BASEBA-787564 format. One line per 8 residues: number of its first residue (from 1); their letters; for each residue y, x, z of C-alpha. Coordinates in Angstrom, 2 decimals, always signed. Layout:
N
NUM = a = Y:X:Z ~ ...
END
This chain:
635
1 = mmdyydsl = -105.48:+93.02:+70.76 ~ -105.47:+90.55:+67.86 ~ -106.69:+93.32:+65.51 ~ -110.17:+92.92:+67.00 ~ -110.65:+90.07:+64.48 ~ -109.04:+91.63:+61.40 ~ -112.40:+91.89:+59.62 ~ -112.91:+88.09:+59.72
9 = hlvmfsgk = -111.63:+85.60:+57.15 ~ -112.10:+82.34:+59.05 ~ -111.32:+81.77:+62.74 ~ -111.72:+78.42:+64.47 ~ -109.96:+77.82:+67.80 ~ -111.49:+75.20:+70.07 ~ -112.06:+74.46:+73.76 ~ -111.24:+71.85:+76.36
17 = ggvgktti = -108.27:+69.63:+75.58 ~ -104.89:+70.85:+76.77 ~ -105.73:+74.54:+77.20 ~ -103.34:+75.74:+74.49 ~ -105.55:+75.91:+71.38 ~ -102.68:+74.98:+69.09 ~ -100.30:+77.52:+70.60 ~ -102.77:+80.39:+70.31
25 = scsfaryw = -103.95:+79.40:+66.82 ~ -100.30:+79.30:+65.64 ~ -99.63:+82.69:+67.24 ~ -102.80:+84.12:+65.66 ~ -101.97:+82.76:+62.19 ~ -98.49:+84.31:+62.38 ~ -100.06:+87.62:+63.45 ~ -102.35:+87.62:+60.41
33 = arkfpqek = -99.44:+86.70:+58.11 ~ -97.40:+89.65:+59.41 ~ -100.35:+92.06:+59.38 ~ -101.46:+91.15:+55.84 ~ -98.27:+90.32:+53.89 ~ -100.05:+90.51:+50.52 ~ -102.69:+87.95:+51.52 ~ -102.52:+84.15:+51.57
41 = illistdp = -102.97:+82.83:+55.11 ~ -103.65:+79.14:+55.75 ~ -103.31:+77.43:+59.15 ~ -104.82:+73.94:+59.29 ~ -105.54:+71.39:+62.03 ~ -108.52:+69.05:+62.10 ~ -107.25:+67.29:+65.25 ~ -106.10:+63.72:+64.45
49 = ahslgdvl = -103.46:+64.11:+67.19 ~ -102.34:+67.60:+66.27 ~ -99.27:+69.35:+67.72 ~ -98.70:+71.99:+65.04 ~ -95.18:+70.78:+64.27 ~ -94.23:+70.66:+67.95 ~ -95.41:+74.24:+68.52 ~ -94.12:+75.78:+65.28
57 = qsevkdia = -90.85:+73.83:+65.54 ~ -91.12:+72.99:+61.86 ~ -92.25:+70.15:+59.66 ~ -96.02:+69.92:+59.14 ~ -97.48:+67.60:+56.50 ~ -100.82:+66.81:+54.92 ~ -100.06:+69.30:+52.17 ~ -99.87:+73.05:+52.76
65 = lavtdlpn = -96.24:+74.10:+53.27 ~ -95.01:+77.69:+53.53 ~ -93.44:+78.83:+56.81 ~ -89.77:+79.73:+56.29 ~ -89.85:+83.24:+57.72 ~ -93.42:+84.04:+56.59 ~ -93.83:+82.77:+53.02 ~ -97.46:+83.97:+52.81
73 = lrvqalda = -98.38:+81.61:+55.68 ~ -98.95:+77.96:+54.82 ~ -99.53:+75.20:+57.36 ~ -101.30:+71.89:+56.88 ~ -102.54:+68.99:+59.01 ~ -105.58:+67.33:+57.45 ~ -105.14:+63.63:+56.72 ~ -108.60:+62.02:+56.81
81 = qklllefk = -107.52:+58.90:+54.92 ~ -105.88:+60.90:+52.12 ~ -108.91:+63.17:+51.86 ~ -111.15:+60.10:+51.70 ~ -109.14:+58.69:+48.78 ~ -109.43:+62.01:+46.97 ~ -113.15:+62.16:+47.71 ~ -113.57:+58.59:+46.49
89 = akysyfle = -111.70:+59.31:+43.25 ~ -113.87:+62.35:+42.59 ~ -117.31:+61.24:+43.70 ~ -117.55:+57.47:+44.29 ~ -118.80:+56.82:+40.74 ~ -121.88:+58.97:+41.36 ~ -122.44:+57.73:+44.91 ~ -122.28:+54.08:+43.88
97 = ilvergsl = -124.83:+54.70:+41.14 ~ -127.13:+56.47:+43.59 ~ -126.88:+53.79:+46.26 ~ -127.41:+51.08:+43.64 ~ -130.55:+52.92:+42.53 ~ -131.73:+52.90:+46.14 ~ -131.10:+49.24:+46.99 ~ -131.19:+45.73:+45.58
105 = adggdlap = -127.41:+45.46:+45.42 ~ -125.17:+45.99:+42.42 ~ -122.71:+48.89:+42.51 ~ -119.76:+46.50:+42.64 ~ -121.12:+44.93:+45.82 ~ -121.31:+48.34:+47.45 ~ -117.83:+49.52:+46.41 ~ -116.00:+47.85:+49.38
113 = vwdlnwpg = -117.80:+50.17:+51.79 ~ -115.18:+52.81:+50.92 ~ -112.41:+50.58:+52.25 ~ -113.99:+50.18:+55.71 ~ -112.62:+52.17:+58.64 ~ -115.84:+54.04:+59.30 ~ -116.03:+56.02:+62.55 ~ -116.25:+59.75:+62.09
121 = lnelmgll = -114.30:+59.96:+58.82 ~ -111.84:+62.42:+60.40 ~ -114.62:+64.88:+61.14 ~ -116.55:+64.29:+57.91 ~ -113.53:+64.68:+55.65 ~ -112.36:+67.65:+57.72 ~ -115.67:+69.48:+57.33 ~ -115.83:+68.79:+53.59
129 = eiqrllte = -112.25:+70.05:+53.17 ~ -112.99:+73.22:+55.16 ~ -116.03:+73.87:+52.98 ~ -113.97:+73.24:+49.83 ~ -111.27:+75.67:+50.96 ~ -113.88:+78.33:+51.62 ~ -115.90:+77.90:+48.42 ~ -112.82:+77.66:+46.16
137 = neadrvvi = -111.03:+80.63:+47.78 ~ -107.75:+78.74:+48.29 ~ -106.70:+81.31:+50.89 ~ -107.66:+84.85:+51.82 ~ -107.80:+83.97:+55.49 ~ -107.99:+80.58:+57.24 ~ -107.10:+79.71:+60.86 ~ -108.32:+76.30:+62.07
145 = dmapsght = -106.80:+74.49:+65.05 ~ -109.78:+72.34:+66.02 ~ -110.02:+69.12:+68.00 ~ -111.13:+69.44:+71.67 ~ -114.62:+70.81:+72.26 ~ -116.58:+67.53:+72.28 ~ -115.28:+66.49:+68.88 ~ -115.47:+70.04:+67.51
153 = lsllrlkd = -119.20:+69.89:+68.17 ~ -119.35:+66.52:+66.40 ~ -117.71:+68.09:+63.35 ~ -119.97:+71.13:+63.30 ~ -123.10:+68.99:+63.66 ~ -122.14:+67.21:+60.45 ~ -123.65:+70.12:+58.51 ~ -127.08:+68.72:+59.40
161 = fldvilns = -125.88:+65.15:+58.80 ~ -124.81:+66.03:+55.26 ~ -128.16:+67.69:+54.55 ~ -129.97:+64.49:+55.51 ~ -127.62:+62.30:+53.46 ~ -128.10:+64.50:+50.39 ~ -131.86:+64.39:+50.87 ~ -131.68:+60.58:+51.05
169 = lelfqekh = -129.58:+60.42:+47.89 ~ -132.17:+62.64:+46.22 ~ -134.82:+60.05:+47.13 ~ -132.68:+57.33:+45.54 ~ -132.50:+59.40:+42.38 ~ -136.23:+60.00:+42.55 ~ -136.73:+56.24:+42.32 ~ -134.70:+56.26:+39.11
177 = rvitqsfk = -136.74:+59.15:+37.75 ~ -140.05:+57.43:+38.52 ~ -138.95:+54.16:+36.91 ~ -137.58:+55.94:+33.83 ~ -140.76:+58.00:+33.51 ~ -142.97:+54.90:+33.79 ~ -141.03:+52.98:+31.13 ~ -140.14:+55.76:+28.68
185 = gsytadev = -142.88:+58.27:+29.28 ~ -140.39:+61.06:+29.93 ~ -137.24:+61.83:+31.92 ~ -134.13:+63.82:+31.02 ~ -131.69:+64.91:+33.76 ~ -128.46:+62.87:+33.74 ~ -124.96:+63.29:+35.16 ~ -126.11:+62.14:+38.60
193 = dnflvemk = -128.69:+64.92:+38.72 ~ -125.91:+67.37:+37.92 ~ -123.77:+65.86:+40.72 ~ -126.58:+66.36:+43.24 ~ -127.06:+69.97:+42.17 ~ -123.32:+70.62:+42.53 ~ -123.10:+69.01:+45.98 ~ -126.13:+70.92:+47.25
201 = hqlaegrr = -124.61:+74.19:+46.04 ~ -121.21:+73.46:+47.67 ~ -122.74:+72.48:+51.00 ~ -125.12:+75.44:+51.02 ~ -122.26:+77.86:+50.30 ~ -120.05:+76.23:+52.93 ~ -122.85:+76.44:+55.51 ~ -123.48:+80.09:+54.63
209 = llqdekft = -119.83:+81.01:+55.22 ~ -119.53:+79.00:+58.44 ~ -122.58:+80.76:+59.87 ~ -121.76:+84.27:+58.62 ~ -120.63:+86.26:+61.66 ~ -118.99:+88.84:+59.41 ~ -116.83:+86.12:+57.83 ~ -116.37:+83.49:+60.57
217 = gclvvgis = -115.66:+83.47:+64.29 ~ -115.26:+80.59:+66.72 ~ -112.70:+81.61:+69.33 ~ -112.81:+79.53:+72.48 ~ -109.66:+78.90:+74.50 ~ -109.80:+78.06:+78.19 ~ -107.78:+78.13:+81.39 ~ -108.71:+79.24:+84.90
225 = epmcfset = -109.58:+75.83:+86.34 ~ -113.03:+74.70:+87.53 ~ -113.43:+71.72:+85.16 ~ -112.39:+73.85:+82.20 ~ -114.87:+76.58:+83.13 ~ -117.72:+74.05:+83.37 ~ -116.86:+72.50:+80.00 ~ -116.48:+75.92:+78.37
233 = erflnsle = -119.91:+76.99:+79.62 ~ -121.50:+73.86:+78.10 ~ -119.56:+74.35:+74.87 ~ -120.75:+77.94:+74.42 ~ -124.36:+76.86:+74.91 ~ -123.90:+74.19:+72.22 ~ -122.37:+76.68:+69.77 ~ -125.44:+78.86:+70.12
241 = tldvpyag = -127.77:+75.98:+69.18 ~ -125.59:+75.20:+66.12 ~ -125.73:+78.80:+64.83 ~ -121.94:+78.99:+64.81 ~ -120.74:+82.56:+65.44 ~ -118.98:+82.67:+68.80 ~ -116.52:+85.58:+68.78 ~ -114.66:+85.61:+72.08
249 = lfinhill = -112.73:+83.86:+74.85 ~ -108.97:+83.50:+75.30 ~ -108.03:+82.46:+78.85 ~ -104.53:+80.99:+78.73 ~ -101.75:+80.47:+81.32 ~ -102.67:+83.54:+83.37 ~ -100.50:+84.46:+86.37 ~ -99.91:+88.22:+86.53
257 = nseleldr = -98.22:+88.11:+89.95 ~ -100.07:+86.74:+92.98 ~ -96.81:+86.10:+94.86 ~ -95.76:+83.26:+92.54 ~ -98.57:+80.84:+93.43 ~ -101.12:+82.46:+95.71 ~ -103.38:+79.39:+95.82 ~ -103.60:+79.20:+92.03
265 = yaeqqnll = -103.87:+82.99:+91.68 ~ -106.87:+83.18:+94.05 ~ -108.68:+80.45:+92.11 ~ -107.73:+82.11:+88.81 ~ -109.21:+85.50:+89.75 ~ -112.44:+83.92:+90.93 ~ -112.84:+81.96:+87.70 ~ -111.93:+84.94:+85.51
273 = tkylnlnt = -114.89:+86.74:+87.06 ~ -117.11:+83.80:+86.08 ~ -115.72:+83.81:+82.54 ~ -116.52:+87.52:+82.22 ~ -120.10:+86.81:+83.25 ~ -120.57:+84.01:+80.71 ~ -121.22:+86.29:+77.75 ~ -121.20:+90.07:+78.02
281 = nqpvfivp = -121.52:+90.55:+74.25 ~ -118.10:+89.12:+73.32 ~ -114.65:+90.05:+74.62 ~ -112.54:+88.05:+77.05 ~ -108.76:+88.07:+76.54 ~ -106.06:+86.84:+78.89 ~ -102.85:+85.17:+77.72 ~ -100.03:+85.43:+80.31
289 = qqrveplg = -98.22:+82.36:+81.61 ~ -94.83:+82.09:+79.87 ~ -91.59:+81.25:+81.69 ~ -90.85:+78.63:+79.05 ~ -93.13:+77.03:+76.48 ~ -93.69:+79.42:+73.53 ~ -92.27:+77.25:+70.75 ~ -91.12:+78.59:+67.39
297 = gvaldsla = -91.80:+81.82:+65.52 ~ -90.08:+84.32:+67.82 ~ -91.80:+83.07:+70.97 ~ -95.19:+82.84:+69.25 ~ -94.93:+86.39:+67.94 ~ -93.98:+87.61:+71.40 ~ -96.99:+85.80:+72.86 ~ -99.36:+87.57:+70.43
305 = sqiqkiss = -98.10:+90.97:+71.65 ~ -98.85:+90.08:+75.30 ~ -102.55:+89.22:+74.90 ~ -104.80:+91.65:+76.76 ~ -108.53:+92.30:+76.83 ~ -110.06:+92.45:+80.33 ~ -113.33:+93.82:+81.64 ~ -112.94:+93.39:+85.41
313 = velvpppl = -110.99:+91.31:+87.92 ~ -109.68:+91.96:+91.42 ~ -110.41:+89.06:+93.80 ~ -108.04:+87.90:+96.54 ~ -108.64:+85.57:+99.52 ~ -107.35:+81.98:+99.20 ~ -104.28:+80.95:+101.25 ~ -104.04:+78.14:+103.80
321 = iqwpaqvl = -104.40:+74.71:+102.27 ~ -101.19:+72.67:+102.04 ~ -101.11:+69.09:+100.75 ~ -97.92:+67.87:+99.03 ~ -95.93:+64.86:+100.19 ~ -96.25:+61.56:+98.39 ~ -93.56:+60.64:+95.84 ~ -92.87:+56.94:+95.32
329 = psfhdfin = -93.36:+54.60:+93.50 ~ -97.13:+54.15:+93.77 ~ -99.73:+52.14:+91.90 ~ -100.04:+48.48:+92.82 ~ -103.43:+47.00:+93.71 ~ -105.17:+46.60:+90.35 ~ -107.94:+44.34:+91.66 ~ -105.59:+41.91:+93.46
337 = egckliii = -103.68:+41.64:+90.19 ~ -106.85:+40.52:+88.40 ~ -107.35:+43.67:+86.33 ~ -110.94:+44.29:+85.17 ~ -110.63:+47.35:+82.96 ~ -108.40:+50.42:+83.33 ~ -108.31:+52.90:+80.45 ~ -107.01:+56.38:+81.29
345 = ggkggvgk = -105.71:+58.38:+78.34 ~ -103.43:+61.09:+77.05 ~ -103.44:+64.56:+75.54 ~ -106.31:+66.85:+76.44 ~ -105.97:+68.79:+79.67 ~ -103.27:+66.66:+81.31 ~ -105.51:+65.54:+84.17 ~ -106.97:+62.26:+82.90
353 = ttvaaaia = -110.29:+62.78:+84.66 ~ -108.68:+63.51:+88.03 ~ -106.47:+60.41:+87.74 ~ -109.44:+58.24:+86.69 ~ -111.53:+59.51:+89.61 ~ -108.65:+58.99:+92.06 ~ -107.98:+55.39:+90.91 ~ -111.69:+54.62:+91.21
361 = wasaqqhp = -111.91:+56.13:+94.70 ~ -108.79:+54.35:+95.92 ~ -109.89:+50.98:+94.52 ~ -113.28:+51.33:+96.19 ~ -111.61:+52.17:+99.52 ~ -109.16:+49.27:+99.22 ~ -111.88:+46.76:+98.35 ~ -115.18:+47.62:+100.05
369 = dkkiqvis = -116.54:+44.19:+99.03 ~ -116.00:+44.86:+95.30 ~ -118.18:+46.81:+92.86 ~ -116.27:+49.63:+91.15 ~ -117.53:+51.89:+88.41 ~ -115.87:+54.91:+86.77 ~ -117.25:+55.83:+83.35 ~ -116.63:+58.80:+81.07
377 = idpahslg = -116.80:+58.18:+77.31 ~ -115.46:+61.63:+76.41 ~ -118.15:+63.58:+74.48 ~ -117.15:+66.61:+76.59 ~ -117.68:+64.97:+79.99 ~ -115.84:+66.30:+83.06 ~ -116.20:+63.32:+85.39 ~ -119.12:+64.80:+87.29
385 = dafgkdlg = -117.17:+68.04:+87.71 ~ -114.29:+66.07:+89.27 ~ -116.58:+64.56:+91.91 ~ -118.67:+67.71:+92.36 ~ -121.76:+65.71:+91.31 ~ -124.24:+65.84:+88.45 ~ -123.59:+62.58:+86.64 ~ -125.62:+61.27:+83.72
393 = hepislts = -126.20:+58.25:+81.53 ~ -127.48:+56.10:+84.38 ~ -124.90:+55.20:+87.06 ~ -125.01:+57.34:+90.22 ~ -123.83:+56.00:+93.58 ~ -120.77:+57.87:+94.85 ~ -120.04:+55.55:+97.80 ~ -121.53:+52.23:+98.91
401 = nlsgqeid = -119.45:+50.34:+96.31 ~ -118.45:+53.05:+93.81 ~ -120.66:+54.44:+91.05 ~ -120.07:+57.02:+88.33 ~ -121.52:+57.40:+84.86 ~ -121.21:+59.72:+81.86 ~ -122.36:+57.77:+78.83 ~ -124.92:+59.63:+76.72
409 = anrvleqf = -124.00:+58.79:+73.13 ~ -127.46:+59.74:+71.87 ~ -129.20:+57.27:+74.18 ~ -126.78:+54.47:+73.35 ~ -127.22:+55.16:+69.66 ~ -131.01:+55.24:+69.92 ~ -130.93:+51.79:+71.49 ~ -128.61:+50.56:+68.73
417 = rgdylwel = -130.98:+51.91:+66.09 ~ -133.87:+50.04:+67.68 ~ -131.89:+46.80:+67.98 ~ -130.22:+46.81:+64.56 ~ -130.23:+49.89:+62.34 ~ -133.93:+50.23:+61.47 ~ -134.07:+46.62:+60.35 ~ -130.78:+47.00:+58.51
425 = admisgeg = -132.25:+50.00:+56.65 ~ -135.26:+47.93:+55.58 ~ -133.04:+45.05:+54.52 ~ -130.70:+47.16:+52.37 ~ -133.63:+48.99:+50.78 ~ -135.24:+45.68:+49.81 ~ -138.53:+46.71:+51.41 ~ -141.26:+44.24:+50.61
433 = sqadttvn = -139.54:+42.89:+47.52 ~ -140.82:+45.52:+45.08 ~ -144.07:+44.76:+43.29 ~ -144.55:+48.36:+42.19 ~ -145.79:+50.13:+45.32 ~ -145.67:+53.53:+43.58 ~ -141.93:+53.20:+43.09 ~ -141.50:+51.85:+46.62
441 = vayvpeaw = -143.23:+54.86:+48.15 ~ -141.19:+57.20:+45.99 ~ -137.83:+56.31:+47.42 ~ -136.53:+53.41:+49.36 ~ -137.40:+52.72:+53.01 ~ -137.72:+56.36:+53.99 ~ -134.37:+57.25:+52.42 ~ -132.48:+54.46:+54.16
449 = rqimsqal = -134.16:+55.21:+57.48 ~ -133.10:+58.83:+57.14 ~ -129.52:+57.65:+56.65 ~ -129.70:+55.29:+59.64 ~ -131.24:+58.04:+61.78 ~ -127.98:+59.93:+61.43 ~ -124.76:+58.93:+63.14 ~ -121.24:+59.70:+62.13
457 = pgidemls = -119.28:+60.87:+65.16 ~ -117.29:+57.95:+66.48 ~ -120.05:+55.37:+66.43 ~ -120.81:+56.45:+70.01 ~ -117.32:+55.31:+71.07 ~ -117.89:+51.97:+69.37 ~ -121.18:+51.45:+71.19 ~ -119.69:+52.65:+74.48
465 = litvmdll = -117.07:+49.91:+74.24 ~ -119.77:+47.27:+73.79 ~ -121.67:+48.72:+76.77 ~ -118.57:+48.54:+78.99 ~ -117.73:+44.98:+77.94 ~ -121.32:+43.90:+78.62 ~ -121.05:+45.24:+82.18 ~ -117.88:+43.21:+82.76
473 = dsnqqdli = -119.16:+40.04:+81.07 ~ -122.33:+40.07:+83.17 ~ -120.28:+40.48:+86.38 ~ -122.21:+43.62:+87.26 ~ -118.87:+45.28:+88.06 ~ -115.56:+43.94:+89.36 ~ -113.50:+46.85:+87.99 ~ -114.29:+49.61:+85.49
481 = ildtaptg = -112.16:+52.71:+85.05 ~ -112.65:+54.56:+81.73 ~ -112.06:+58.30:+81.42 ~ -111.48:+58.73:+77.68 ~ -111.34:+61.44:+75.04 ~ -107.97:+63.02:+74.13 ~ -105.35:+61.03:+72.23 ~ -106.58:+61.13:+68.64
489 = hllrflem = -110.08:+60.00:+69.51 ~ -108.84:+57.56:+72.15 ~ -106.97:+55.72:+69.40 ~ -110.13:+55.66:+67.33 ~ -111.96:+54.14:+70.30 ~ -109.35:+51.41:+70.64 ~ -109.61:+50.67:+66.90 ~ -113.40:+50.31:+67.09
497 = psalgdwl = -113.52:+46.50:+67.43 ~ -111.65:+46.09:+64.14 ~ -113.77:+48.73:+62.40 ~ -117.09:+47.25:+63.56 ~ -115.91:+43.71:+62.78 ~ -115.07:+44.76:+59.20 ~ -118.42:+46.51:+58.83 ~ -120.37:+43.46:+59.98
505 = swifklwl = -118.34:+41.16:+57.71 ~ -119.33:+43.34:+54.75 ~ -123.01:+43.15:+55.74 ~ -122.79:+39.33:+55.96 ~ -121.24:+39.06:+52.49 ~ -123.93:+41.30:+51.07 ~ -126.65:+39.23:+52.72 ~ -125.21:+35.90:+51.51
513 = kyqdvlgr = -125.43:+37.07:+47.90 ~ -129.00:+38.33:+48.20 ~ -130.40:+36.10:+50.96 ~ -133.04:+34.51:+48.71 ~ -134.58:+37.95:+48.22 ~ -133.77:+39.51:+51.60 ~ -134.58:+36.69:+54.02 ~ -134.24:+38.06:+57.60
521 = vdfigrlr = -132.31:+35.05:+58.89 ~ -133.07:+35.97:+62.51 ~ -131.69:+39.47:+62.04 ~ -128.45:+38.17:+60.55 ~ -128.17:+35.82:+63.51 ~ -128.38:+38.79:+65.88 ~ -125.68:+40.59:+63.90 ~ -123.45:+37.50:+64.16
529 = nlrqqvvk = -123.89:+37.55:+67.93 ~ -122.90:+41.24:+67.91 ~ -119.76:+40.43:+65.94 ~ -118.85:+37.71:+68.46 ~ -119.15:+40.34:+71.21 ~ -116.85:+42.64:+69.26 ~ -114.23:+39.94:+68.69 ~ -114.33:+39.11:+72.40
537 = aqkklkns = -113.92:+42.79:+73.30 ~ -110.89:+43.06:+71.04 ~ -109.23:+40.08:+72.72 ~ -109.86:+41.54:+76.16 ~ -108.38:+44.91:+75.19 ~ -105.17:+43.10:+74.27 ~ -105.15:+40.86:+77.37 ~ -102.74:+42.50:+79.83
545 = qhtqfvgv = -104.29:+40.61:+82.77 ~ -107.74:+41.95:+81.91 ~ -106.99:+45.48:+80.62 ~ -104.38:+48.08:+81.55 ~ -103.84:+51.45:+79.96 ~ -102.64:+54.26:+82.24 ~ -101.17:+57.25:+80.41 ~ -101.23:+60.75:+81.91
553 = iqselaii = -98.70:+63.43:+80.95 ~ -97.24:+66.71:+82.15 ~ -93.77:+68.18:+81.77 ~ -94.34:+70.03:+78.50 ~ -92.64:+69.25:+75.22 ~ -95.84:+69.03:+73.14 ~ -97.49:+66.74:+75.70 ~ -94.46:+64.45:+75.99
561 = sehirlte = -94.01:+64.28:+72.21 ~ -97.64:+63.33:+71.71 ~ -97.47:+60.64:+74.39 ~ -94.36:+59.11:+72.83 ~ -96.40:+58.71:+69.63 ~ -99.35:+57.34:+71.62 ~ -97.14:+54.81:+73.40 ~ -95.87:+53.50:+70.07
569 = slknmgvn = -99.43:+53.24:+68.73 ~ -100.56:+51.31:+71.82 ~ -97.60:+48.94:+71.43 ~ -98.55:+48.29:+67.80 ~ -102.15:+47.61:+68.84 ~ -101.07:+45.17:+71.54 ~ -102.58:+47.27:+74.36 ~ -100.62:+47.05:+77.62
577 = qryivqnr = -99.38:+50.35:+79.11 ~ -97.66:+49.55:+82.40 ~ -97.91:+52.96:+84.05 ~ -97.54:+56.61:+83.11 ~ -98.62:+59.32:+85.55 ~ -96.68:+62.59:+85.52 ~ -99.32:+64.99:+86.76 ~ -98.41:+68.23:+88.56
585 = yspemeid = -94.99:+66.82:+89.30 ~ -92.26:+68.90:+90.91 ~ -88.56:+68.05:+91.35 ~ -87.67:+70.91:+89.00 ~ -89.81:+69.37:+86.22 ~ -88.66:+65.74:+86.31 ~ -89.39:+63.89:+83.05 ~ -86.58:+61.74:+81.66
593 = hslfpaqt = -87.55:+58.11:+82.41 ~ -85.59:+56.91:+79.39 ~ -88.33:+58.36:+77.16 ~ -90.68:+55.64:+78.44 ~ -88.37:+52.75:+79.38 ~ -91.10:+50.08:+79.43 ~ -93.39:+51.97:+81.84 ~ -93.32:+52.75:+85.55
601 = mirlpglp = -93.51:+56.51:+86.12 ~ -95.98:+57.49:+88.87 ~ -95.56:+61.09:+90.01 ~ -98.59:+63.06:+91.19 ~ -97.60:+66.45:+92.72 ~ -99.72:+69.54:+92.18 ~ -102.87:+69.50:+94.30 ~ -104.19:+72.46:+96.32
609 = rsveaidr = -106.86:+74.40:+94.45 ~ -108.97:+76.01:+97.15 ~ -110.63:+72.74:+98.18 ~ -113.86:+70.96:+97.27 ~ -113.78:+68.76:+94.17 ~ -114.23:+65.50:+96.10 ~ -111.39:+66.44:+98.46 ~ -109.05:+66.80:+95.47
617 = vkgaasll = -110.05:+63.31:+94.33 ~ -109.42:+61.85:+97.80 ~ -106.10:+63.70:+98.06 ~ -104.98:+62.46:+94.64 ~ -105.97:+58.90:+95.62 ~ -103.81:+59.01:+98.72 ~ -100.84:+60.31:+96.71 ~ -101.18:+57.67:+93.97
625 = feveelta = -101.58:+54.62:+96.25 ~ -99.45:+53.63:+99.23 ~ -102.33:+52.73:+101.54 ~ -102.54:+53.93:+105.15 ~ -106.35:+54.10:+105.18 ~ -106.37:+56.41:+102.18 ~ -103.89:+58.75:+103.85 ~ -106.14:+58.83:+106.89
633 = nkr = -109.16:+59.65:+104.69 ~ -107.32:+62.62:+103.20 ~ -106.69:+64.13:+106.59
END
């Protein structure tokens, strides 16, 4: 069935975290390499926490390396920091000149901005590299293993972001043209004009190829689970608004025999019917559940041969509901231990949202006199799906003392613009300090406001952290449970205090040098207060009495390998990880405790599927906590 896409030259695999995007993209890339032995095939990952090496069972680096048994297939994991250095070496000279022409600062004062850990660099550098690969024809066919759906959308939206930035840089150059014309009486295009023409051409060509349905297809991977279906439906709607060619669905981990797990099979068939009804214009493929993980070339090639296109589904009635027995040890009482913030994290699709919802429910039941809030900061929210409720940016009451919230990054960012960014744009532009109003109109404030109106993906996580810390500092909540994005973007979230602190320090240094011209003492005072908040947040993240990180894993090699890397990163950051939850536990799939010697392993058995969403949350709560009242609630 893979030959359905043989006419394309770029395929991008995305979808909810943990559905098997990497496995299917690796299988697809190997299929193309075998089908077209005379062509150069490139498989790349834009996910900062990629699993290409785990799935291919071979070394994957930030340079394209040939696969041993398929020399026409090269594999590469994009390294955002390396790409940034290359971008800086190639273009920073022109960008510094342009920004200097659009502000009061000297180019040397602006150079340190490249050394800051800006949010969103992974996506920005990834998109620029994809566009470079396409425009320079580095491969005949490209397969992209994308980040989970929320961050895939962030990357794809950067096309518009880059258009605005280029337009702003053009306004900076227009200032230079107007000044030169006024002093010399004429203007001759310079090297910066040539740079702008080149960048516009590259971005226009990259956009054309990404939106050409004869060249590009976005293939969405899912599984037959309710939260995945809901996220997939939202993702497809977003792709349509971005003019990205959607080319089909791959539903992974499909049971072909109802006798194996009747409960799961009944749910699967029902959801497959819904998937078929999502979009009648594009095919739906099923990928059978494998007896063992398909790792390495032989298994991946076998997987490709098993993929089937479906057009109809036979429904079956659900079986009787059976709840599993609890497996000790259980969580301790977080509130009695003085914990204020619990961060739930791990690889996409491991069950983070269910665990977050269950901890929140249990804590609210244990402490009816305390205010508990569970918050999703994942761009692809699933928290409302877990509770069977429509959640939004404003907290919604779930019980008398438990509320839920899905932070809307756009609303948080709009508030941040009003509080800081518009005034920062005016300050950097030097508005009000130019005597020549003709020149002023020609370039500055409008250009900087255009830049500030845009947001690199990642700034939403930074602002979400400030929002959460404000809730705790103001004693509006006694305990907050955070449902986070998958691993790579979780780490970025935890690094946000350092990144924002560095950014503000740079602004202060810039202001000190030009304060006689800039003024705005009150504004700088507000920025200093913001930095104090950030420093305080960083301390609290590293305070084991205040903050605990709970990891969630399943018994799969790629998931365990990624969490081992995550655990080491958390240790280096000073973030306390006391517990790890093995979701969908069974005695036959026991994870070796020696892999995580410093953590207590909490085992959550598989939950029945043919129940309401809130009943799954209550059931999970009673299995995670050894509390009689919770067990009674489940019954």
